[in-house]
C-alpha positions in Angstrom: -16.9 12.2 -5.5 -14.2 12.0 -8.1 -11.3 14.4 -8.5 -13.1 16.6 -11.1 -16.1 17.1 -8.7 -13.8 18.0 -5.8 -11.9 20.4 -8.0 -15.1 22.1 -8.9 -16.1 22.5 -5.2 -12.7 23.9 -4.2 -12.7 26.4 -7.1 -16.2 27.5 -6.3 -15.2 28.1 -2.6 -11.9 30.0 -3.2 -12.2 31.6 -6.7 -8.5 31.6 -7.5 -7.5 34.2 -10.0 -5.7 31.8 -12.3 -6.1 28.1 -13.2 -4.3 26.1 -10.5 -6.1 22.8 -11.0 -2.8 20.9 -11.4 -1.5 21.9 -8.0 -5.1 21.5 -6.5 -5.0 17.8 -7.5 -1.7 17.4 -5.6 -3.3 19.1 -2.5 -6.4 16.9 -2.7 -4.1 13.9 -2.8 -2.0 15.2 0.1 -5.2 15.8 2.1 -6.4 12.2 1.7 -3.0 10.9 2.7 -2.9 13.0 5.8 -6.4 11.8 6.8 -5.5 8.2 6.3 -2.3 8.5 8.3 -4.2 9.6 11.5 -5.7 6.3 12.5 -6.0 2.6 11.7 -9.4 3.1 10.0 -11.7 0.1 9.7 -12.8 1.1 6.3 -9.3 0.7 4.9 -8.8 -2.8 6.4 -8.3 -5.8 4.2 -8.5 -9.5 5.3 -7.5 -12.9 4.2 -4.7 -12.2 1.7 -2.3 -15.0 1.3 1.2 -16.0 0.2 2.8 -19.4 0.0 6.2 -20.1 1.7 8.9 -22.0 0.0 11.3 -24.3 1.9 14.5 -22.6 2.9 13.3 -19.2 1.6 13.3 -16.3 4.0 11.9 -13.2 2.2 8.5 -12.7 0.7 6.6 -9.9 -1.0 3.2 -8.6 0.1 0.5 -6.8 -1.7 1.5 -3.3 -2.9 -1.8 -2.1 -1.2 -0.2 -2.6 2.3 0.3 0.5 4.4 3.5 -0.5 6.2 3.0 2.3 8.8 0.1 0.3 10.2 0.0 -3.1 11.9 0.1 -6.2 9.6 -1.4 -9.3 11.1 0.2 -12.5 9.7 -1.0 -15.9 10.7 -0.8 -19.6 10.0 -4.2 -21.3 10.1 -2.8 -24.8 10.1 -0.8 -24.4 13.4 -2.8 -22.2 14.2 -0.8 -19.2 15.4 -0.1 -15.5 14.7 3.4 -14.6 13.5 4.7 -11.8 15.7 6.3 -8.6 14.5 9.9 -7.6 15.3 11.7 -4.7 13.8 14.9 -5.5 11.9 17.2 -3.8 14.4 15.8 -5.8 17.3 16.1 -9.0 15.2 19.7 -8.3 14.5 20.4 -7.8 18.2 18.4 -10.9 19.0 20.3 -13.0 16.4 18.3 -16.1 17.0 20.2 -18.2 14.5 20.1 -17.0 10.8 20.0 -20.6 9.4 17.3 -22.0 11.7 14.4 -23.6 9.8 11.0 -24.7 10.9 7.5 -23.1 11.3 7.8 -19.2 11.3 6.9 -17.4 14.5 8.5 -13.9 13.8 8.4 -11.5 10.8 10.1 -8.2 10.2 9.8 -5.6 7.4 13.0 -5.4 5.4 12.2 -2.9 2.6 10.4 -2.9 -0.7 10.6 -4.7 -4.0 9.6 -3.4 -7.4 8.3 -6.9 -8.3 6.1 -9.5 -6.5 8.4 -12.3 -7.7 12.1 -12.2 -8.6 13.4 -14.4 -11.5 14.2 -17.8 -10.2 17.4 -17.9 -12.3 19.2 -15.5 -14.7 16.5 -14.6 -17.2 15.4 -12.0 -19.8 12.3 -10.1 -18.9 9.3 -10.2 -21.2 6.7 -7.5 -21.1 3.4 -6.6 -22.8 0.4 -4.3 -22.3 -3.2 -5.4 -22.2 -3.9 -2.5 -24.6 -2.9 -2.1 -28.3 -2.6 1.7 -27.6 0.6 1.4 -25.6 3.2 1.5 -28.3 5.6 4.4 -27.4 6.1 4.0 -23.7 9.3 2.8 -22.1 9.7 0.4 -19.3 12.9 1.2 -17.4 14.7 -1.7 -15.8 17.6 -1.7 -13.3 19.0 -4.8 -11.8 21.9 -7.3 -11.6 23.0 -9.3 -14.6 24.4 -12.8 -14.7 27.8 -11.5 -13.5 26.2 -9.6 -10.6 26.9 -6.3 -12.3 24.4 -3.4 -11.9 22.9 -2.7 -15.4 20.1 -0.6 -16.7 18.0 -0.4 -19.9 14.8 0.9 -21.4 12.4 -1.3 -23.4 9.7 0.2 -25.6 6.3 -1.4 -25.3 4.6 -2.7 -28.5 1.0 -2.7 -27.4 -0.2 -6.3 -26.7 2.9 -7.7 -28.5 5.7 -9.1 -26.3 9.0 -7.3 -26.1 12.1 -8.4 -24.1 15.1 -7.0 -22.3 18.5 -7.3 -23.8 20.0 -8.2 -20.4 19.3 -11.3 -18.4 18.6 -10.5 -14.7 19.2 -12.4 -11.6 17.5 -9.7 -9.5 15.3 -6.7 -10.5 16.1 -3.6 -8.3 14.0 -1.0 -10.1 11.2 -1.2 -12.7 9.0 1.7 -13.9 7.0 3.0 -16.8 8.0 6.3 -18.4 4.3 7.4 -18.2 0.9 6.1 -17.5 -0.5 3.6 -19.9 -3.9 2.7 -21.3 -3.6 -1.0 -20.3 -2.0 -3.1 -17.6 1.6 -3.9 -18.2 2.6 -7.4 -17.2 6.3 -8.5 -16.9 7.3 -12.2 -16.8 10.6 -14.1 -16.6 11.9 -17.7 -16.7 10.3 -18.3 -20.1 6.9 -17.0 -18.8 7.0 -19.4 -15.8 7.2 -16.5 -13.4 5.0 -13.5 -13.3 7.2 -10.8 -11.9 4.7 -7.9 -11.6 1.6 -6.4 -13.2 1.6 -2.5 -13.2 -1.8 -0.9 -13.4 -2.5 1.8 -16.0 -2.4 4.7 -13.5 0.8 3.6 -11.8 4.3 4.3 -13.0 5.8 1.7 -10.6 4.9 -0.7 -7.8 6.3 -1.1 -4.3 5.8 -4.5 -2.7 6.6 -4.6 1.0 9.2 -7.2 1.8 9.1 -9.3 4.9 11.6 -11.7 6.4 10.3 -14.8 8.2 11.9 -16.5 11.2 12.3 -19.3 11.6 13.0 -19.8 7.9 10.2 -22.0 6.5 11.1 -25.6 6.2 8.1 -26.5 4.0 5.3 -24.9 1.9 2.8 -23.2 4.1 -0.1 -21.0 3.1 0.3 -17.8 5.2 -2.6 -15.3 5.7 -2.3 -11.6 6.4 -4.7 -8.8 7.2 -3.6 -5.1 6.7 -4.6 -1.5 6.3 -4.6 -0.2 2.7 -2.5 2.7 1.7 -4.7 5.2 -0.2 -4.0 5.3 -3.9 -2.7 8.5 -5.5 -5.2 10.9 -6.9 -4.1 12.3 -10.2 -6.8 11.9 -13.0 -10.2 13.6 -13.0 -12.1 10.4 -12.7 -10.0 9.1 -9.7 -12.0 8.4 -6.6 -10.4 8.3 -3.1 -10.6 5.1 -1.0 -11.8 7.3 1.8 -15.6 7.0 2.1 -17.5 9.6 0.2 -19.2 11.1 3.3 -15.7 12.3 4.4 -14.6 13.7 1.0 -15.5 17.2 2.4 -12.4 16.8 4.6 -10.2 16.2 1.6 -11.7 19.3 0.0 -11.0 21.3 3.2 -7.3 20.5 3.1 -7.2 21.7 -0.6 -9.2 24.8 0.4 -6.8 25.6 3.2 -3.8 25.3 0.9 -5.5 27.4 -1.8 -6.2 30.3 0.6 -2.6 30.0 1.8 -1.5 30.2 -1.8 -3.7 33.3 -2.3 -2.1 34.9 0.8 -5.5 35.0 2.5 -4.2 34.3 6.0 -7.4 34.6 7.9 -9.4 32.2 5.7 -6.4 29.8 5.6 -6.4 29.6 9.4 -10.1 29.1 9.6 -10.1 26.3 7.0 -7.1 24.7 8.6 -9.0 24.5 11.9 -12.1 23.2 10.1 -9.9 20.5 8.5 -8.4 19.4 11.9 -11.9 19.3 13.5 -13.3 17.3 10.6 -10.5 14.7 10.8 -11.2 14.4 14.6 -14.9 13.7 13.6 -13.8 11.0 11.2 -11.6 9.3 13.9 -14.4 9.4 16.5 -16.9 8.0 14.0 -14.6 5.1 13.3 -14.5 4.3 17.1 -18.2 3.9 17.4 -20.0 2.5 19.3 -18.1 4.0 22.2 -18.5 1.3 24.9 -16.3 -0.7 27.3 -16.1 -4.4 27.0 -14.8 -6.8 29.7 -14.1 -10.5 30.3 -16.4 -10.8 33.3 -16.4 -14.5 33.9 -15.0 -17.8 32.8 -17.0 -21.1 32.7 -15.7 -24.4 33.9 -14.3 -25.2 30.5 -12.3 -21.9 30.5 -14.4 -20.4 27.8 -14.5 -16.6 28.2 -17.9 -15.0 28.6 -17.9 -11.5 27.1 -20.3 -8.9 28.5 -21.0 -5.4 27.5 -20.9 -3.0 30.4 -23.9 -0.7 30.8 -21.7 2.3 31.4 -21.0 4.2 28.2 -18.3 6.8 27.8 -18.7 10.1 25.8 -17.5 10.1 22.3 -13.7 10.8 22.1 -13.0 9.1 25.5 
């Protein structure tokens, strides 16, 4: 179901005295985000994304789809090996040698970047939309200029025509649209040699998770990563949640709970809050199916594990 259909269902259930659709959309969005936060759901997993390392470069941007609250598997198929995670505080205590180079075996999350790629040298930014309709929307830029001074400016889009910043930037620290657009806005630098970021029509800005690799790569390597997606914000009537449709009733239950609470109907708010919690538990149990125990029960002479499924099954939820 899309947002408009869920709104219709919530209104039919609660019959609010006034039009509160705007806040209902926020509650639907909040509901889907609460659900997605409860487990590492298989239906939000993505596999086989890549980024290329550059010799002597430590930090890299990942897809803005990545949910950084869930585990990210990064691996090198050539070696082959997994790159292990370490938080930044542990890494600083470990201090393995900040200038060491070689094949990465650790990564740590070190923040977010508004662009996928920073300018390779001081450069003006060029931007354009994929739609001619985007002619009065500003792109706000904050960053460091050639003197390392923090500067800010707003550039007005001219549809599919290219417009440029006044300042040259060595690093972009913040970049956002003043409103949604009809088309995708693409920003480039270094005389179009570098694509900094592409912002979707429904997004105001983009957050790319930043990781630091250790040891610092000494050569170009194609790194692969698997991750759990962060659900995208619900705002427009035709938006559809990434949560499977058979669980959209749970999103509605959260909005219904908040609506009854807004209407000071305490008893119905408590009932629907309990229904929401129970439905989320159902979703988590469904994602764990089939509920069975697996074991490495033997090893052959070539040390190849033989995996057998035990005949004893455990009840759902165990």
